[in-house]
C-alpha positions as CSV (number, residue, x, y, z in Angstrom):
1,M,11.3,14.9,-5.8
2,F,10.1,13.2,-2.6
3,K,10.4,16.3,-0.5
4,H,6.9,17.8,-1.1
5,N,5.0,18.3,2.1
6,T,1.4,18.2,0.8
7,V,-1.4,15.7,1.3
8,I,-1.8,15.3,-2.4
9,A,1.9,14.2,-2.7
10,G,1.3,11.8,0.2
11,T,-1.7,10.2,-1.5
12,I,0.3,9.8,-4.7
13,Y,3.3,8.3,-2.8
14,G,1.0,6.1,-0.8
15,A,-0.7,4.7,-3.9
16,I,2.5,3.9,-5.8
17,L,4.0,1.1,-3.7
18,P,0.7,-0.9,-3.2
19,A,0.0,-0.6,-6.9
20,I,3.5,-1.9,-7.8
21,S,3.2,-4.7,-5.2
22,L,-0.2,-5.8,-6.4
23,F,1.0,-5.6,-10.0
24,I,3.9,-7.9,-9.2
25,F,1.8,-10.4,-7.3
26,L,-1.3,-10.4,-9.6
27,F,0.2,-10.1,-13.1
28,L,3.9,-11.1,-13.0
29,L,3.3,-14.1,-10.7
30,R,0.0,-14.9,-12.5
31,G,-1.9,-16.4,-9.6
32,N,1.0,-18.1,-7.9
33,F,0.9,-15.7,-5.1
34,L,-0.4,-18.1,-2.5
35,L,2.5,-17.9,-0.1
36,F,2.3,-20.4,2.7
37,N,-1.3,-21.0,1.6
38,K,-2.3,-17.5,2.6
39,P,-4.1,-15.5,-0.2
40,G,-3.8,-12.2,1.7
41,T,0.0,-12.0,1.5
42,P,0.1,-9.5,-1.4
43,Y,-2.1,-7.1,0.6
44,L,0.0,-7.5,3.7
45,V,3.1,-6.7,1.7
46,A,1.5,-3.6,0.2
47,I,0.4,-2.3,3.6
48,G,3.8,-3.1,5.1
49,L,5.5,-1.1,2.3
50,N,3.2,1.9,3.0
51,L,4.0,1.7,6.8
52,L,7.7,1.8,6.0
53,I,7.3,4.9,3.9
54,I,5.1,6.5,6.6
55,R,7.9,5.9,9.1
56,W,10.5,7.4,6.7
57,Y,8.5,10.5,6.0
58,A,7.6,10.9,9.7
59,K,11.4,10.9,10.5
60,K,11.8,13.7,7.9
61,K,9.1,15.7,9.7
62,L,6.9,15.9,6.5
63,D,3.6,15.7,8.4
64,K,1.2,16.5,5.6
65,T,2.7,13.8,3.4
66,V,2.4,11.3,6.2
67,I,-1.3,12.2,6.5
68,G,-1.8,11.5,2.8
69,I,0.0,8.2,2.9
70,A,-1.9,7.1,6.1
71,A,-5.2,8.0,4.4
72,V,-4.4,5.9,1.4
73,T,-3.3,3.0,3.6
74,F,-6.5,3.3,5.6
75,L,-8.6,3.2,2.5
76,F,-6.7,0.3,1.1
77,M,-7.1,-1.7,4.3
78,L,-10.9,-0.8,4.3
79,A,-11.2,-2.0,0.7
80,I,-9.4,-5.2,1.6
81,F,-11.7,-5.8,4.6
82,V,-14.8,-5.2,2.4
83,F,-13.8,-7.0,-0.8
84,K,-11.5,-9.7,0.5
85,L,-14.4,-11.9,1.3
86,Q,-14.4,-12.7,-2.5
87,P,-11.4,-14.4,-4.1
88,I,-9.4,-12.6,-6.8
89,R,-10.1,-14.0,-10.3
């Protein structure tokens, strides 16, 4: 299942882990996600998970998938940079 070497597969794989991470932090913990008084921790965890799967796919030499995951990670970081100035409600 995770052996597709396409950019589309990479974007899907790159969007899954941040979505799960943000769902856990925002809905399951219900606002109690201020770890060490840092509201950006959920985003850092999501980006860290994406970097781990980038490394895993790079070792498997699935370059197109890595490009898709990296693109999603970059867009996610850009969205955090733009919208993080406002708190999550």
